[in-house]
N, C-alpha and C positions, 0 to 999 in steps of 0.2 A: 716186848716193846710193840706198841700199836701206834698207828698214825693219828689216832684220836688225841694223842698227847702232844702232837706237833701243831704249832700255830699255822693257820691256813693262809693261803694266798701269799706265800713267800715268793719274792721275785728273784729268779736266778741271775746273778751277774755274769752274763754270757761271755763277754770279752775277757774278763779276769779268769773265768773258768777255763777258757781255751788256753790262755797263757799258763795257767797252773797245770793243765794237762800235759803240755809239752815239757814244762819244767820238771814235773814229776818223773816222766820217762827219762829225761836226760840225766837227772840226779841218781837214778836207780838202774843204769845200764848194766852195771856189774851183776846185780841181782837178776836182771832179765836173762843174761847169758847163763847164769847158774841154773835158773829155773827151766830154761828151754833147751839147752844143748843136747842133753840125752834124748829128749823127745825128737829133736831134729834128726839125730842118728837113726832112731827107730822109724821115722816117717819117710826118710829118703827112699828106701826100697819100696815102701808102700805106695808112695806117690808115683814112682817109676812103673810099678806093676799096674796101678790103676790107669795110668796114661796109656800103657800098652794095651790093656784090656779094652778100654773105651775106644781107642783108635781102631782096633781090630773089629770090634762090634759094628762100628759105623761103616767099615769097609766090606762087610758082608753083602753079597749080591742082593739078597732079598730083604734087607733091613727096612726099606720103605714100605714093604707090604706086611711087616710083622705087626702084631697087636700094639695098641697105643701104650699099654703098660710097659712094654719092652723099651720104648722110646723114653718113657718117664724114668725108668731105672737107669738107663745110660746117662741121662742128663743129671740126675740127682746123685748118683753113686759117688762121684768125687767129693761132693759137698758133705755127704753123710760120713764118709770114711775119715775125714779130718776132724770131725766134731769132738771125739774124745780127746784128741791131741790138743786142740785149742781150748777145750773146757778145762783140762788139767792145768794148763798154764794160766788160764784166766782165774781159776779158783785161788791159786797161789798168789797171783798179782792183786786180786781184790783184798786178800788178807794182809798183804804187804802194805797197800795204800791205806786201808781202813784200820788195821790193828797193829801195824808195824811189825808183823811177823816175818822175819827174814829167814830165808832158807840157808842154814849153816852147813848142811851136808854138801859134799862136792858134786853130787848128782841128785836130781829130783825126778821121780816118776810116780805120780799119784793117780790112783783110780779107785777112789772110795765112794761112799754114798753121795757125798756132796757133788762130786764130779759127774756121776751118772744122772743125778737130778738136774744138774746144770745142762747136760747133754739133752735130756728130754725136753726141758723148757726151751732151749735154743732150737731144737728140732721143730717144736711147735711154731716158733716165730718164723723159722725158715719155710715151713710148710705154707704159712699164710702168704709170704711174699713170692716164693717160687711157684706156689700152687696157682696164683693168679695168672702167671705167664703160661703155665702148662695147660691152662684151660683152653688155650687156642690150638692145641694139638689136633683135636678132632676136625679142625678146619683146614689141615694140610691138604693141598690139592685144589682148594677153592681160592684161586688167585684174587678174585674180586673182594673176598671177605677176609682172607688171612692177614694181610698186612695192616689194614685199618684196625682190625680187632687186636692184633698183637701190639700195635702202637698204643692203643687205648689201655690195654692191660699192663703194659710196661709203665706207662705214666701213673696208673693207679697203684702199681707195686711200689714205685718210687715214692709216691705220696704217703703210702702206709709206712714205708721205711723211714722217711724223714719226719713225719708229723705224729705218728701213732706209736711206733715201736720204741722211740726214745723214752716215752712216758711209761709204757708197760714194762720195759726192760729193767726197771729198778728192782724187780723181783730177782734178777740174777745175782747181784751182789748179796742180797739177803740169803739166797741159797748157799753162796760161798761161805758166808759167816755162820751158817746153821741157824738162821733166824727165820721167822715166819712173816711173810709179806704176801698178801693176795694181790692179784691183778687189779681188782677194783680199788684197793687201798692205794696202790701205786698211781692209778689214774687220778684219784682224788687229791693225793699229795702234790701232784704236779699241775693241777688245774691253774689256768692263767699263765702257763709257761710254755705252751706248745711252740710258739714261734722262737722263743729263746732257746729251747732245747733243740729245735730244728737248726737254728743258726750255729750253735755250738757243735752239733753233730756234723754239719757240712764242713765247718772250718777244721775239724779234727780229721775228717776222713777224705775230703776231696784231694788235698795234696798227696796223700798216700796213694789214692786210686789213680791219680794222674801219673805218678811214677811207675805204677804197675802197668798202666795201659799205654805207656809211652811207645814201646816197640810195636804193639798192634796198631796204634794210631799212625806211626810212621810207615808201617807196611801198607796201610790203607791209602795214605797219601801217595806213596810211590806207585801203587797199583792203579791210581786214577788215570783215565785216558787224557788226551790232550785237553788243555783248558780252553781250546777254541770251541765255544759253545755252538758255533754254526756247523761244525763238522760232526754231524749226527752219526756217521758211520764209525767214527773212532770209538764211540761209546759201546758199540756192539762187538768190537774186535776182542778176542781173548788175549789176555796179557799173561805172559809166562811168569813162573815163580821167580822171585828175586832172592837174594841171600837172606834177607830178613825173614821171608816166609819160611825158608828152610830152617832157620833158627827157631822160629815159633813152633814149627812142627816137631822139633826134636824132643826127646825125653828129657835131656838136660835142662832145656828151658822150662818144660812143664814142672820139673822138680824145683827149679829156682823160683819160678813164679809162685808156686804154692807156698814155699817157705817165706818168700818176701811178703806175701799176703798175710801169713801168720804173724810175722813181725809187726807189720803195720796195724794189724787188728788190735795190738796192745794199746794203741791210742784210744780206740773205742772202749776198751775195758777200763782204762784209766778214767775216761770221761764218765762212765757209768759209776765208778767208785766215788768220784768227787760229787756227782749229783746226788747219789744215795746219801752221802754224808750231809749234804746241804738240806735235803728234804726230810730225811728220816731221823737223823741223830738229834735228839732234843737238846736245846741249849747251845748248839753249835752255830754261832752267829756268822763266822767266816765261811764255814762249809766248803763249798766247791772252789772258792777263790783262794784257798790256802794250799800251796804245794805240799805233797806228802813226803 
């Protein structure tokens, strides 16, 4: 199958695609549990160990003077550890949405060529977005440059995540199906749909991210000093840790947060499946607007 066979300039029905995305997940919750429960059991101790390791590394007395590559490893390690876990679930989910391949076995644990190719491709996308932010590490210690540069790089990373990756990521469902799709082909197939894909991506991911970030946001608000803007001294006084901070620092919350992120990621995987069906599958007029 090649994208040359597909008619160009198809316009993605963004709102219907989003509704279809949520409907697909809701209608297949039983399959999601069957696909993921064994992986969750495997990853709970892995997440706990990773959290303990990263926390202890940051607590080392000389961590700030260590080489930058040590900082990079500490930041990226949790993300890399969970990629095979997420990729295995994603491959099964893509095949469910696009080919109606249900997992009939009571447990699912898949690590074949498709999963590892999926991991490598995802790692490449991750390197682009995270790598932009990590570029600011050499500026640690330069207060006048660090924060403006970090802010600019974060904005650039978000722009890449919202406007570029949704188009290139069509290669991921193709990998899951064992089909060939190059990055350039994915880019050409989705031309004229950058804003539609960005809108659909935001509507599918922002509610999930808000739920995940609710406790950290609440902790930030509780840690704010007095809202009396004229009391400048209040902004410099240290504020003791509250109960929410203690929860956020616990291993239990780290495990819960990681598993919750994995569950919510299924919305992005579903959206990719639906957009792949719309842009790549010849003759499919409904495409992304039809629930799977």
